[in-house]
All heavy atoms as a GROMACS GRO file, in nm:
protein
  596
    1MET      N    1   7.720  11.265   9.735
    1MET     CA    2   7.700  11.255   9.592
    1MET      C    3   7.553  11.218   9.568
    1MET      O    4   7.503  11.126   9.632
    1MET     CB    5   7.794  11.151   9.534
    1MET     CG    6   7.939  11.192   9.546
    1MET     SD    7   8.056  11.077   9.466
    1MET     CE    8   8.024  10.928   9.552
    2PRO      N    9   7.493  11.285   9.477
    2PRO     CA   10   7.349  11.264   9.458
    2PRO      C   11   7.310  11.128   9.397
    2PRO      O   12   7.213  11.068   9.438
    2PRO     CB   13   7.306  11.378   9.368
    2PRO     CG   14   7.428  11.435   9.311
    2PRO     CD   15   7.543  11.394   9.398
    3ALA      N   16   7.384  11.077   9.300
    3ALA     CA   17   7.342  10.957   9.229
    3ALA      C   18   7.380  10.827   9.299
    3ALA      O   19   7.308  10.729   9.292
    3ALA     CB   20   7.397  10.958   9.087
    4MET      N   21   7.497  10.825   9.364
    4MET     CA   22   7.541  10.704   9.434
    4MET      C   23   7.641  10.744   9.542
    4MET      O   24   7.702  10.850   9.534
    4MET     CB   25   7.601  10.603   9.337
    4MET     CG   26   7.729  10.647   9.270
    4MET     SD   27   7.804  10.523   9.163
    4MET     CE   28   7.695  10.527   9.023
    5ASN      N   29   7.658  10.657   9.641
    5ASN     CA   30   7.754  10.689   9.746
    5ASN      C   31   7.894  10.644   9.706
    5ASN      O   32   7.914  10.578   9.604
    5ASN     CB   33   7.709  10.627   9.880
    5ASN     CG   34   7.710  10.476   9.878
    5ASN    OD1   35   7.782  10.412   9.801
    5ASN    ND2   36   7.629  10.417   9.963
    6GLY      N   37   7.992  10.679   9.789
    6GLY     CA   38   8.131  10.647   9.758
    6GLY      C   39   8.158  10.500   9.745
    6GLY      O   40   8.236  10.456   9.659
    7LEU      N   41   8.095  10.420   9.830
    7LEU     CA   42   8.114  10.275   9.823
    7LEU      C   43   8.068  10.222   9.688
    7LEU      O   44   8.137  10.141   9.625
    7LEU     CB   45   8.039  10.206   9.936
    7LEU     CG   46   8.049  10.054   9.941
    7LEU    CD1   47   8.193  10.009   9.953
    7LEU    CD2   48   7.965  10.001  10.056
    8ALA      N   49   7.954  10.269   9.639
    8ALA     CA   50   7.904  10.224   9.509
    8ALA      C   51   7.999  10.266   9.397
    8ALA      O   52   8.019  10.190   9.302
    8ALA     CB   53   7.764  10.281   9.484
    9VAL      N   54   8.058  10.384   9.408
    9VAL     CA   55   8.153  10.430   9.306
    9VAL      C   56   8.274  10.338   9.304
    9VAL      O   57   8.319  10.294   9.197
    9VAL     CB   58   8.196  10.577   9.332
    9VAL    CG1   59   8.311  10.617   9.241
    9VAL    CG2   60   8.078  10.670   9.314
   10VAL      N   61   8.330  10.309   9.422
   10VAL     CA   62   8.447  10.221   9.429
   10VAL      C   63   8.414  10.083   9.373
   10VAL      O   64   8.491  10.027   9.293
   10VAL     CB   65   8.500  10.210   9.574
   10VAL    CG1   66   8.613  10.110   9.584
   10VAL    CG2   67   8.545  10.346   9.624
   11GLU      N   68   8.301  10.028   9.412
   11GLU     CA   69   8.262   9.896   9.363
   11GLU      C   70   8.247   9.896   9.211
   11GLU      O   71   8.290   9.802   9.144
   11GLU     CB   72   8.132   9.852   9.430
   11GLU     CG   73   8.151   9.818   9.576
   11GLU     CD   74   8.022   9.792   9.649
   11GLU    OE1   75   7.914   9.837   9.604
   11GLU    OE2   76   8.029   9.725   9.755
   12ARG      N   77   8.191  10.001   9.156
   12ARG     CA   78   8.174  10.009   9.011
   12ARG      C   79   8.309  10.021   8.940
   12ARG      O   80   8.334   9.953   8.840
   12ARG     CB   81   8.086  10.128   8.974
   12ARG     CG   82   8.058  10.133   8.825
   12ARG     CD   83   7.959  10.238   8.789
   12ARG     NE   84   7.826  10.191   8.830
   12ARG     CZ   85   7.715  10.258   8.806
   12ARG    NH1   86   7.719  10.373   8.743
   12ARG    NH2   87   7.600  10.210   8.844
   13LEU      N   88   8.398  10.105   8.994
   13LEU     CA   89   8.531  10.119   8.934
   13LEU      C   90   8.608   9.987   8.937
   13LEU      O   91   8.672   9.949   8.840
   13LEU     CB   92   8.611  10.226   9.007
   13LEU     CG   93   8.572  10.370   8.981
   13LEU    CD1   94   8.640  10.463   9.080
   13LEU    CD2   95   8.604  10.411   8.838
   14LYS      N   96   8.601   9.917   9.048
   14LYS     CA   97   8.677   9.793   9.064
   14LYS      C   98   8.616   9.677   8.987
   14LYS      O   99   8.684   9.580   8.957
   14LYS     CB  100   8.691   9.758   9.213
   14LYS     CG  101   8.773   9.859   9.291
   14LYS     CD  102   8.908   9.879   9.228
   14LYS     CE  103   8.989   9.986   9.298
   14LYS     NZ  104   9.122  10.005   9.239
   15ALA      N  105   8.490   9.686   8.950
   15ALA     CA  106   8.424   9.581   8.871
   15ALA      C  107   8.452   9.594   8.722
   15ALA      O  108   8.436   9.498   8.647
   15ALA     CB  109   8.273   9.584   8.896
   16ASP      N  110   8.497   9.710   8.679
   16ASP     CA  111   8.521   9.737   8.537
   16ASP      C  112   8.668   9.708   8.502
   16ASP      O  113   8.759   9.761   8.566
   16ASP     CB  114   8.488   9.883   8.506
   16ASP     CG  115   8.493   9.916   8.359
   16ASP    OD1  116   8.584   9.868   8.289
   16ASP    OD2  117   8.405   9.992   8.314
   17LEU      N  118   8.691   9.625   8.402
   17LEU     CA  119   8.828   9.589   8.362
   17LEU      C  120   8.912   9.711   8.325
   17LEU      O  121   9.032   9.713   8.347
   17LEU     CB  122   8.826   9.491   8.246
   17LEU     CG  123   8.777   9.350   8.276
   17LEU    CD1  124   8.768   9.268   8.148
   17LEU    CD2  125   8.869   9.284   8.376
   18LYS      N  126   8.848   9.814   8.270
   18LYS     CA  127   8.922   9.933   8.227
   18LYS      C  128   8.965  10.021   8.343
   18LYS      O  129   9.060  10.097   8.330
   18LYS     CB  130   8.837  10.015   8.130
   18LYS     CG  131   8.813   9.945   7.999
   18LYS     CD  132   8.726  10.029   7.908
   18LYS     CE  133   8.696   9.954   7.780
   18LYS     NZ  134   8.603  10.028   7.695
   19SER      N  135   8.896  10.014   8.456
   19SER     CA  136   8.928  10.105   8.567
   19SER      C  137   8.971  10.034   8.695
   19SER      O  138   9.008  10.100   8.791
   19SER     CB  139   8.807  10.194   8.598
   19SER     OG  140   8.695  10.116   8.633
   20ARG      N  141   8.972   9.903   8.696
   20ARG     CA  142   8.997   9.832   8.821
   20ARG      C  143   9.137   9.854   8.878
   20ARG      O  144   9.158   9.842   8.996
   20ARG     CB  145   8.968   9.684   8.808
   20ARG     CG  146   9.066   9.607   8.726
   20ARG     CD  147   9.047   9.457   8.732
   20ARG     NE  148   8.918   9.420   8.782
   20ARG     CZ  149   8.850   9.313   8.747
   20ARG    NH1  150   8.902   9.232   8.658
   20ARG    NH2  151   8.733   9.287   8.797
   21ARG      N  152   9.235   9.891   8.794
   21ARG     CA  153   9.372   9.912   8.844
   21ARG      C  154   9.398  10.055   8.888
   21ARG      O  155   9.506  10.085   8.936
   21ARG     CB  156   9.470   9.869   8.737
   21ARG     CG  157   9.459   9.718   8.709
   21ARG     CD  158   9.565   9.667   8.618
   21ARG     NE  159   9.693   9.676   8.687
   21ARG     CZ  160   9.809   9.689   8.626
   21ARG    NH1  161   9.815   9.694   8.495
   21ARG    NH2  162   9.920   9.697   8.695
   22ILE      N  163   9.301  10.144   8.871
   22ILE     CA  164   9.318  10.283   8.914
   22ILE      C  165   9.311  10.288   9.066
   22ILE      O  166   9.214  10.242   9.125
   22ILE     CB  167   9.208  10.372   8.853
   22ILE    CG1  168   9.219  10.375   8.701
   22ILE    CG2  169   9.215  10.514   8.912
   22ILE    CD1  170   9.101  10.443   8.633
   23PRO      N  171   9.414  10.344   9.131
   23PRO     CA  172   9.408  10.357   9.277
   23PRO      C  173   9.297  10.456   9.316
   23PRO      O  174   9.289  10.565   9.260
   23PRO     CB  175   9.545  10.411   9.316
   23PRO     CG  176   9.632  10.390   9.197
   23PRO     CD  177   9.542  10.387   9.078
   24VAL      N  178   9.212  10.418   9.409
   24VAL     CA  179   9.102  10.502   9.452
   24VAL      C  180   9.128  10.549   9.595
   24VAL      O  181   9.158  10.470   9.683
   24VAL     CB  182   8.968  10.425   9.447
   24VAL    CG1  183   8.854  10.513   9.498
   24VAL    CG2  184   8.940  10.377   9.306
   25VAL      N  185   9.116  10.680   9.613
   25VAL     CA  186   9.131  10.742   9.744
   25VAL      C  187   8.997  10.806   9.779
   25VAL      O  188   8.941  10.880   9.698
   25VAL     CB  189   9.243  10.848   9.744
   25VAL    CG1  190   9.252  10.919   9.877
   25VAL    CG2  191   9.376  10.785   9.706
   26ALA      N  192   8.948  10.779   9.898
   26ALA     CA  193   8.819  10.834   9.940
   26ALA      C  194   8.840  10.954  10.031
   26ALA      O  195   8.922  10.950  10.122
   26ALA     CB  196   8.738  10.728  10.014
   27MET      N  197   8.766  11.059  10.003
   27MET     CA  198   8.758  11.173  10.096
   27MET      C  199   8.629  11.151  10.173
   27MET      O  200   8.521  11.148  10.114
   27MET     CB  201   8.754  11.304  10.019
   27MET     CG  202   8.881  11.331   9.944
   27MET     SD  203   8.875  11.484   9.849
   27MET     CE  204   8.880  11.602   9.980
   28THR      N  205   8.641  11.130  10.305
   28THR     CA  206   8.524  11.089  10.380
   28THR      C  207   8.520  11.148  10.520
   28THR      O  208   8.623  11.176  10.580
   28THR     CB  209   8.518  10.935  10.389
   28THR    OG1  210   8.402  10.896  10.459
   28THR    CG2  211   8.640  10.878  10.459
   29SER      N  212   8.400  11.168  10.566
   29SER     CA  213   8.377  11.204  10.706
   29SER      C  214   8.305  11.089  10.774
   29SER      O  215   8.248  11.104  10.880
   29SER     CB  216   8.296  11.333  10.716
   29SER     OG  217   8.171  11.317  10.652
   30GLY      N  218   8.308  10.973  10.710
   30GLY     CA  219   8.237  10.855  10.758
   30GLY      C  220   8.300  10.792  10.880
   30GLY      O  221   8.407  10.833  10.928
   31THR      N  222   8.235  10.688  10.926
   31THR     CA  223   8.279  10.614  11.044
   31THR      C  224   8.392  10.518  11.008
   31THR      O  225   8.422  10.494  10.891
   31THR     CB  226   8.162  10.532  11.100
   31THR    OG1  227   8.126  10.433  11.003
   31THR    CG2  228   8.042  10.620  11.132
   32GLY      N  229   8.450  10.459  11.110
   32GLY     CA  230   8.553  10.358  11.089
   32GLY      C  231   8.500  10.239  11.012
   32GLY      O  232   8.570  10.183  10.926
   33GLU      N  233   8.377  10.199  11.040
   33GLU     CA  234   8.317  10.086  10.968
   33GLU      C  235   8.298  10.120  10.821
   33GLU      O  236   8.322  10.037  10.733
   33GLU     CB  237   8.184  10.045  11.031
   33GLU     CG  238   8.116   9.930  10.959
   33GLU     CD  239   8.203   9.805  10.943
   33GLU    OE1  240   8.284   9.775  11.034
   33GLU    OE2  241   8.190   9.739  10.839
   34GLN      N  242   8.258  10.243  10.791
   34GLN     CA  243   8.244  10.284  10.651
   34GLN      C  244   8.380  10.283  10.581
   34GLN      O  245   8.391  10.242  10.466
   34GLN     CB  246   8.178  10.421  10.642
   34GLN     CG  247   8.032  10.418  10.680
   34GLN     CD  248   7.975  10.558  10.700
   34GLN    OE1  249   8.043  10.648  10.746
   34GLN    NE2  250   7.848  10.573  10.667
   35ALA      N  251   8.484  10.327  10.651
   35ALA     CA  252   8.619  10.324  10.595
   35ALA      C  253   8.662  10.180  10.568
   35ALA      O  254   8.723  10.150  10.466
   35ALA     CB  255   8.718  10.393  10.688
   36ASN      N  256   8.628  10.088  10.659
   36ASN     CA  257   8.660   9.947  10.638
   36ASN      C  258   8.589   9.892  10.515
   36ASN      O  259   8.648   9.815  10.438
   36ASN     CB  260   8.623   9.864  10.762
   36ASN     CG  261   8.718   9.886  10.876
   36ASN    OD1  262   8.833   9.925  10.856
   36ASN    ND2  263   8.671   9.863  10.997
   37GLU      N  264   8.463   9.928  10.496
   37GLU     CA  265   8.388   9.884  10.378
   37GLU      C  266   8.454   9.935  10.250
   37GLU      O  267   8.468   9.861  10.152
   37GLU     CB  268   8.243   9.932  10.385
   37GLU     CG  269   8.159   9.861  10.488
   37GLU     CD  270   8.018   9.917  10.496
   37GLU    OE1  271   7.980  10.000  10.411
   37GLU    OE2  272   7.946   9.876  10.587
   38LEU      N  273   8.495  10.062  10.252
   38LEU     CA  274   8.562  10.119  10.135
   38LEU      C  275   8.694  10.047  10.108
   38LEU      O  276   8.729  10.020   9.993
   38LEU     CB  277   8.585  10.269  10.155
   38LEU     CG  278   8.461  10.357  10.145
   38LEU    CD1  279   8.488  10.494  10.205
   38LEU    CD2  280   8.417  10.371  10.000
   39SER      N  281   8.766  10.016  10.213
   39SER     CA  282   8.892   9.946  10.199
   39SER      C  283   8.871   9.807  10.141
   39SER      O  284   8.942   9.765  10.048
   39SER     CB  285   8.960   9.936  10.336
   39SER     OG  286   9.085   9.872  10.324
   40ARG      N  287   8.772   9.735  10.190
   40ARG     CA  288   8.742   9.602  10.137
   40ARG      C  289   8.699   9.610   9.990
   40ARG      O  290   8.724   9.518   9.913
   40ARG     CB  291   8.633   9.534  10.220
   40ARG     CG  292   8.683   9.483  10.354
   40ARG     CD  293   8.581   9.396  10.425
   40ARG     NE  294   8.459   9.467  10.461
   40ARG     CZ  295   8.438   9.530  10.576
   40ARG    NH1  296   8.533   9.534  10.668
   40ARG    NH2  297   8.324   9.590  10.599
   41ALA      N  298   8.637   9.720   9.953
   41ALA     CA  299   8.593   9.738   9.814
   41ALA      C  300   8.707   9.774   9.721
   41ALA      O  301   8.695   9.762   9.600
   41ALA     CB  302   8.483   9.844   9.806
   42GLY      N  303   8.821   9.820   9.777
   42GLY     CA  304   8.936   9.849   9.693
   42GLY      C  305   9.001   9.984   9.711
   42GLY      O  306   9.095  10.017   9.637
   43CYS      N  307   8.956  10.066   9.805
   43CYS     CA  308   9.022  10.195   9.829
   43CYS      C  309   9.164  10.172   9.881
   43CYS      O  310   9.186  10.085   9.964
   43CYS     CB  311   8.945  10.276   9.933
   43CYS     SG  312   8.825  10.387   9.865
   44VAL      N  313   9.257  10.253   9.833
   44VAL     CA  314   9.395  10.240   9.878
   44VAL      C  315   9.430  10.342   9.985
   44VAL      O  316   9.535  10.334  10.047
   44VAL     CB  317   9.496  10.253   9.761
   44VAL    CG1  318   9.474  10.142   9.660
   44VAL    CG2  319   9.487  10.390   9.696
   45GLY      N  320   9.343  10.440  10.007
   45GLY     CA  321   9.370  10.541  10.107
   45GLY      C  322   9.248  10.625  10.135
   45GLY      O  323   9.148  10.620  10.063
   46PHE      N  324   9.258  10.702  10.243
   46PHE     CA  325   9.149  10.785  10.288
   46PHE      C  326   9.200  10.922  10.327
   46PHE      O  327   9.308  10.935  10.383
   46PHE     CB  328   9.080  10.723  10.411
   46PHE     CG  329   9.031  10.585  10.384
   46PHE    CD1  330   9.109  10.476  10.414
   46PHE    CD2  331   8.908  10.565  10.325
   46PHE    CE1  332   9.066  10.348  10.387
   46PHE    CE2  333   8.863  10.438  10.297
   46PHE     CZ  334   8.943  10.330  10.329
   47ILE      N  335   9.122  11.022  10.296
   47ILE     CA  336   9.149  11.158  10.341
   47ILE      C  337   9.029  11.198  10.426
   47ILE      O  338   8.918  11.210  10.373
   47ILE     CB  339   9.170  11.254  10.223
   47ILE    CG1  340   9.293  11.208  10.144
   47ILE    CG2  341   9.183  11.397  10.271
   47ILE    CD1  342   9.319  11.284  10.017
   48PRO      N  343   9.050  11.214  10.557
   48PRO     CA  344   8.937  11.247  10.644
   48PRO      C  345   8.893  11.392  10.626
   48PRO      O  346   8.976  11.480  10.605
   48PRO     CB  347   8.991  11.222  10.784
   48PRO     CG  348   9.139  11.235  10.771
   48PRO     CD  349   9.174  11.196  10.630
   49LYS      N  350   8.762  11.414  10.631
   49LYS     CA  351   8.708  11.549  10.625
   49LYS      C  352   8.661  11.586  10.765
   49LYS      O  353   8.610  11.500  10.836
   49LYS     CB  354   8.590  11.557  10.528
   49LYS     CG  355   8.626  11.531  10.386
   49LYS     CD  356   8.514  11.560  10.290
   49LYS     CE  357   8.397  11.465  10.306
   49LYS     NZ  358   8.296  11.475  10.202
   50PRO      N  359   8.678  11.707  10.805
   50PRO     CA  360   8.747  11.818  10.736
   50PRO      C  361   8.898  11.799  10.747
   50PRO      O  362   8.948  11.724  10.830
   50PRO     CB  363   8.701  11.941  10.814
   50PRO     CG  364   8.676  11.891  10.952
   50PRO     CD  365   8.626  11.749  10.936
   51PHE      N  366   8.969  11.870  10.662
   51PHE     CA  367   9.114  11.862  10.662
   51PHE      C  368   9.172  12.001  10.636
   51PHE      O  369   9.108  12.086  10.576
   51PHE     CB  370   9.167  11.764  10.556
   51PHE     CG  371   9.116  11.793  10.418
   51PHE    CD1  372   9.179  11.886  10.338
   51PHE    CD2  373   9.004  11.728  10.369
   51PHE    CE1  374   9.132  11.914  10.211
   51PHE    CE2  375   8.957  11.754  10.242
   51PHE     CZ  376   9.020  11.846  10.163
   52ALA      N  377   9.296  12.018  10.682
   52ALA     CA  378   9.370  12.142  10.656
   52ALA      C  379   9.448  12.121  10.526
   52ALA      O  380   9.496  12.010  10.501
   52ALA     CB  381   9.464  12.173  10.771
   53PRO      N  382   9.462  12.224  10.442
   53PRO     CA  383   9.534  12.207  10.316
   53PRO      C  384   9.672  12.143  10.329
   53PRO      O  385   9.704  12.053  10.251
   53PRO     CB  386   9.542  12.350  10.259
   53PRO     CG  387   9.416  12.414  10.312
   53PRO     CD  388   9.402  12.358  10.453
   54PRO      N  389   9.756  12.182  10.427
   54PRO     CA  390   9.887  12.115  10.436
   54PRO      C  391   9.874  11.965  10.465
   54PRO      O  392   9.951  11.884  10.413
   54PRO     CB  393   9.957  12.187  10.551
   54PRO     CG  394   9.889  12.320  10.562
   54PRO     CD  395   9.747  12.294  10.522
   55GLU      N  396   9.777  11.929  10.547
   55GLU     CA  397   9.754  11.788  10.578
   55GLU      C  398   9.707  11.713  10.453
   55GLU      O  399   9.748  11.600  10.428
   55GLU     CB  400   9.652  11.775  10.689
   55GLU     CG  401   9.621  11.632  10.729
   55GLU     CD  402   9.737  11.560  10.796
   55GLU    OE1  403   9.841  11.621  10.822
   55GLU    OE2  404   9.723  11.440  10.822
   56PHE      N  405   9.621  11.776  10.374
   56PHE     CA  406   9.573  11.717  10.249
   56PHE      C  407   9.691  11.686  10.157
   56PHE      O  408   9.701  11.576  10.103
   56PHE     CB  409   9.474  11.812  10.181
   56PHE     CG  410   9.428  11.766  10.046
   56PHE    CD1  411   9.330  11.669  10.034
   56PHE    CD2  412   9.484  11.819   9.931
   56PHE    CE1  413   9.287  11.625   9.910
   56PHE    CE2  414   9.442  11.776   9.806
   56PHE     CZ  415   9.342  11.679   9.796
   57ILE      N  416   9.780  11.781  10.140
   57ILE     CA  417   9.896  11.763  10.053
   57ILE      C  418   9.982  11.648  10.103
   57ILE      O  419  10.025  11.562  10.026
   57ILE     CB  420   9.976  11.894  10.041
   57ILE    CG1  421   9.894  11.997   9.964
   57ILE    CG2  422  10.112  11.870   9.974
   57ILE    CD1  423   9.948  12.137   9.970
   58ARG      N  424  10.006  11.642  10.234
   58ARG     CA  425  10.088  11.535  10.291
   58ARG      C  426  10.023  11.398  10.268
   58ARG      O  427  10.090  11.302  10.229
   58ARG     CB  428  10.112  11.557  10.440
   58ARG     CG  429  10.211  11.456  10.500
   58ARG     CD  430  10.211  11.456  10.651
   58ARG     NE  431  10.085  11.416  10.709
   58ARG     CZ  432  10.039  11.290  10.713
   58ARG    NH1  433  10.107  11.192  10.657
   58ARG    NH2  434   9.924  11.262  10.771
   59LEU      N  435   9.893  11.390  10.291
   59LEU     CA  436   9.823  11.263  10.272
   59LEU      C  437   9.828  11.218  10.126
   59LEU      O  438   9.853  11.100  10.097
   59LEU     CB  439   9.678  11.276  10.318
   59LEU     CG  440   9.657  11.283  10.468
   59LEU    CD1  441   9.514  11.327  10.500
   59LEU    CD2  442   9.688  11.151  10.535
   60VAL      N  443   9.806  11.310  10.033
   60VAL     CA  444   9.812  11.276   9.890
   60VAL      C  445   9.953  11.230   9.853
   60VAL      O  446   9.970  11.130   9.783
   60VAL     CB  447   9.766  11.394   9.802
   60VAL    CG1  448   9.795  11.368   9.656
   60VAL    CG2  449   9.617  11.420   9.823
   61GLU      N  450  10.054  11.299   9.901
   61GLU     CA  451  10.192  11.258   9.872
   61GLU      C  452  10.220  11.118   9.927
   61GLU      O  453  10.279  11.035   9.858
   61GLU     CB  454  10.292  11.358   9.933
   61GLU     CG  455  10.298  11.489   9.858
   61GLU     CD  456  10.385  11.593   9.928
   61GLU    OE1  457  10.415  11.579  10.049
   61GLU    OE2  458  10.422  11.689   9.860
   62ASP      N  459  10.176  11.092  10.050
   62ASP     CA  460  10.197  10.960  10.109
   62ASP      C  461  10.127  10.851  10.027
   62ASP      O  462  10.185  10.745  10.001
   62ASP     CB  463  10.145  10.956  10.254
   62ASP     CG  464  10.228  11.036  10.351
   62ASP    OD1  465  10.340  11.080  10.313
   62ASP    OD2  466  10.182  11.056  10.464
   63ILE      N  467  10.004  10.877   9.988
   63ILE     CA  468   9.928  10.778   9.912
   63ILE      C  469   9.992  10.755   9.775
   63ILE      O  470  10.006  10.641   9.730
   63ILE     CB  471   9.781  10.821   9.899
   63ILE    CG1  472   9.713  10.813  10.037
   63ILE    CG2  473   9.708  10.734   9.797
   63ILE    CD1  474   9.580  10.884  10.045
   64LEU      N  475  10.035  10.861   9.708
   64LEU     CA  476  10.102  10.846   9.578
   64LEU      C  477  10.232  10.768   9.592
   64LEU      O  478  10.262  10.682   9.508
   64LEU     CB  479  10.128  10.982   9.515
   64LEU     CG  480  10.006  11.052   9.459
   64LEU    CD1  481  10.042  11.194   9.415
   64LEU    CD2  482   9.945  10.975   9.344
   65ASN      N  483  10.308  10.796   9.697
   65ASN     CA  484  10.433  10.722   9.718
   65ASN      C  485  10.405  10.574   9.740
   65ASN      O  486  10.481  10.489   9.694
   65ASN     CB  487  10.511  10.779   9.837
   65ASN     CG  488  10.580  10.908   9.802
   65ASN    OD1  489  10.620  10.929   9.688
   65ASN    ND2  490  10.594  10.995   9.899
   66GLU      N  491  10.298  10.543   9.808
   66GLU     CA  492  10.264  10.403   9.836
   66GLU      C  493  10.204  10.331   9.716
   66GLU      O  494  10.219  10.211   9.702
   66GLU     CB  495  10.167  10.394   9.954
   66GLU     CG  496  10.232  10.420  10.086
   66GLU     CD  497  10.343  10.320  10.118
   66GLU    OE1  498  10.322  10.199  10.099
   66GLU    OE2  499  10.450  10.365  10.160
   67THR      N  500  10.135  10.402   9.629
   67THR     CA  501  10.068  10.336   9.516
   67THR      C  502  10.151  10.349   9.389
   67THR      O  503  10.203  10.250   9.339
   67THR     CB  504   9.927  10.392   9.494
   67THR    OG1  505   9.934  10.534   9.475
   67THR    CG2  506   9.837  10.362   9.611
   68VAL      N  507  10.167  10.468   9.340
   68VAL     CA  508  10.242  10.489   9.216
   68VAL      C  509  10.388  10.454   9.237
   68VAL      O  510  10.450  10.388   9.154
   68VAL     CB  511  10.226  10.634   9.166
   68VAL    CG1  512  10.311  10.658   9.042
   68VAL    CG2  513  10.080  10.664   9.138
   69GLY      N  514  10.444  10.495   9.349
   69GLY     CA  515  10.583  10.465   9.379
   69GLY      C  516  10.610  10.316   9.384
   69GLY      O  517  10.710  10.267   9.335
   70ARG      N  518  10.517  10.240   9.443
   70ARG     CA  519  10.532  10.095   9.452
   70ARG      C  520  10.533  10.032   9.314
   70ARG      O  521  10.615   9.946   9.284
   70ARG     CB  522  10.420  10.034   9.536
   70ARG     CG  523  10.434   9.886   9.556
   70ARG     CD  524  10.321   9.824   9.636
   70ARG     NE  525  10.267   9.906   9.740
   70ARG     CZ  526  10.138   9.936   9.754
   70ARG    NH1  527  10.049   9.886   9.670
   70ARG    NH2  528  10.095  10.011   9.851
   71SER      N  529  10.442  10.077   9.227
   71SER     CA  530  10.436  10.018   9.093
   71SER      C  531  10.561  10.054   9.013
   71SER      O  532  10.609   9.974   8.934
   71SER     CB  533  10.310  10.060   9.019
   71SER     OG  534  10.311  10.198   8.992
   72ARG      N  535  10.613  10.173   9.033
   72ARG     CA  536  10.735  10.211   8.962
   72ARG      C  537  10.856  10.133   9.012
   72ARG      O  538  10.944  10.098   8.935
   72ARG     CB  539  10.761  10.361   8.976
   72ARG     CG  540  10.668  10.443   8.892
   72ARG     CD  541  10.706  10.588   8.893
   72ARG     NE  542  10.616  10.662   8.809
   72ARG     CZ  543  10.594  10.791   8.820
   72ARG    NH1  544  10.656  10.861   8.911
   72ARG    NH2  545  10.510  10.851   8.740
   73ARG      N  546  10.858  10.106   9.142
   73ARG     CA  547  10.970  10.029   9.196
   73ARG      C  548  10.969   9.886   9.145
   73ARG      O  549  11.073   9.822   9.136
   73ARG     CB  550  10.966  10.030   9.350
   73ARG     CG  551  11.003  10.164   9.410
   73ARG     CD  552  11.020  10.152   9.560
   73ARG     NE  553  10.897  10.116   9.628
   73ARG     CZ  554  10.806  10.201   9.673
   73ARG    NH1  555  10.822  10.330   9.656
   73ARG    NH2  556  10.698  10.157   9.737
   74SER      N  557  10.852   9.833   9.112
   74SER     CA  558  10.844   9.694   9.068
   74SER      C  559  10.861   9.678   8.918
   74SER      O  560  10.871   9.567   8.868
   74SER     CB  561  10.708   9.634   9.111
   74SER     OG  562  10.602   9.698   9.046
   75GLU      N  563  10.863   9.790   8.844
   75GLU     CA  564  10.883   9.783   8.699
   75GLU      C  565  11.028   9.749   8.669
   75GLU      O  566  11.119   9.796   8.737
   75GLU     CB  567  10.849   9.917   8.632
   75GLU     CG  568  10.702   9.950   8.635
   75GLU     CD  569  10.675  10.088   8.576
   75GLU    OE1  570  10.769  10.160   8.537
   75GLU    OE2  571  10.556  10.124   8.570
   76PRO      N  572  11.053   9.669   8.567
   76PRO     CA  573  11.191   9.639   8.529
   76PRO      C  574  11.262   9.764   8.481
   76PRO      O  575  11.202   9.848   8.412
   76PRO     CB  576  11.179   9.536   8.417
   76PRO     CG  577  11.035   9.531   8.380
   76PRO     CD  578  10.956   9.604   8.483
   77ARG      N  579  11.386   9.776   8.516
   77ARG     CA  580  11.465   9.892   8.474
   77ARG      C  581  11.532   9.861   8.340
   77ARG      O  582  11.575   9.749   8.317
   77ARG     CB  583  11.571   9.923   8.577
   77ARG     CG  584  11.508   9.951   8.712
   77ARG     CD  585  11.566  10.067   8.771
   77ARG     NE  586  11.489  10.099   8.890
   77ARG     CZ  587  11.503  10.208   8.956
   77ARG    NH1  588  11.589  10.296   8.917
   77ARG    NH2  589  11.431  10.233   9.061
   78PRO      N  590  11.540   9.963   8.253
   78PRO     CA  591  11.603   9.940   8.121
   78PRO      C  592  11.751   9.914   8.130
   78PRO      O  593  11.818   9.944   8.220
   78PRO     CB  594  11.574  10.068   8.043
   78PRO     CG  595  11.520  10.167   8.139
   78PRO     CD  596  11.489  10.094   8.267
   0.00000   0.00000   0.00000
């Protein structure tokens, strides 16, 4: 990204009250240490690059089940 790196984006999103609860997933070809930094900053998941389309779909489904699914399971039922 030309203006800022992924870590800066995550830090900015998590610092803003309006966006801090949005689950952030990073698409990265970075190192394990970079992934750890993103995780500490608030990323909930990672999609490694390069990836095959079926793998991408599976990873997104897994991440959504863990994030959105978790919040739905904790909501009170009517």
